[in-house]
VOGU-3710 file (C-alpha; in Angstrom, 3 decimals, decimal comma):
1> magpyrfvrh> -0,008/0,124/0,280  1,036/3,351/-0,891  0,479/7,131/0,163  -1,649/7,956/3,006  -3,723/4,828/2,298  -0,669/2,881/4,238  -1,117/4,915/7,721  -5,110/5,325/7,623  -7,759/3,689/5,844  -9,778/6,791/5,746
11> piyasmfsvl> -7,339/9,784/5,129  -10,369/12,419/4,047  -11,509/11,891/7,872  -8,259/12,300/9,333  -7,686/15,515/7,455  -10,911/16,588/8,132  -10,304/15,877/11,914  -7,021/17,865/11,907  -8,919/21,078/9,933  -11,518/20,786/13,172
21> lgtgflttpw> -9,223/20,637/15,713  -6,762/23,182/14,306  -9,602/25,603/13,710  -11,392/24,640/17,147  -8,347/25,553/18,957  -7,647/28,978/17,226  -11,202/29,996/17,096  -13,697/28,122/19,165  -14,878/28,620/23,159  -14,009/25,157/24,767
31> wlfipaiilf> -17,773/24,767/25,814  -18,975/24,607/21,793  -15,353/23,033/20,727  -15,988/19,829/22,977  -19,290/19,110/21,932  -18,117/19,869/17,827  -15,385/17,342/18,452  -17,784/14,491/20,137  -20,416/14,955/17,154  -17,677/14,742/14,522
41> ligteirvri> -15,964/11,681/15,917  -19,690/10,004/16,355  -20,571/10,988/12,782  -17,178/9,463/11,546  -17,288/6,303/13,327  -20,756/5,798/11,628  -19,572/6,478/8,275  -16,504/4,630/8,606  -18,464/1,349/9,772  -20,891/1,637/6,704
51> edkllaahfg> -17,635/2,254/4,227  -15,815/-0,718/5,937  -18,904/-3,386/5,368  -19,006/-1,721/2,060  -15,350/-2,340/1,298  -15,245/-5,801/2,845  -18,103/-6,679/0,845  -16,375/-6,011/-2,280  -12,760/-6,881/-1,730  -13,624/-9,541/0,752
61> akfdayrksv> -10,550/-11,112/2,775  -7,991/-8,632/1,239  -9,507/-5,836/2,778  -9,932/-7,864/6,437  -6,027/-8,177/6,105  -5,638/-4,415/5,556  -8,447/-3,701/8,151  -6,426/-5,681/10,583  -3,022/-3,866/9,528  -4,182/0,065/9,177
71> payvpflr> -6,349/1,946/11,323  -9,531/3,846/10,305  -8,770/7,600/10,534  -6,449/8,583/13,379  -2,892/7,012/12,491  -1,147/4,992/14,957  -4,414/4,311/17,314  -6,184/1,115/16,973
//
């Protein structure tokens, strides 16, 4: 596997999370920032699970092996 997909299965969600954290720390009061992070993580987890099921149905054992070796959207976190 090459590119960002060797670190995370869903690099767009990792980048969106990074943008949320960066802009949130700079511009958002903490009492709004914390719920925004929680809602983002819940929504992202729902999407990742749906996408992983679709990918597993399409690619089978190859995707299962990939899923076991690469985290979903936070690099180096399982």
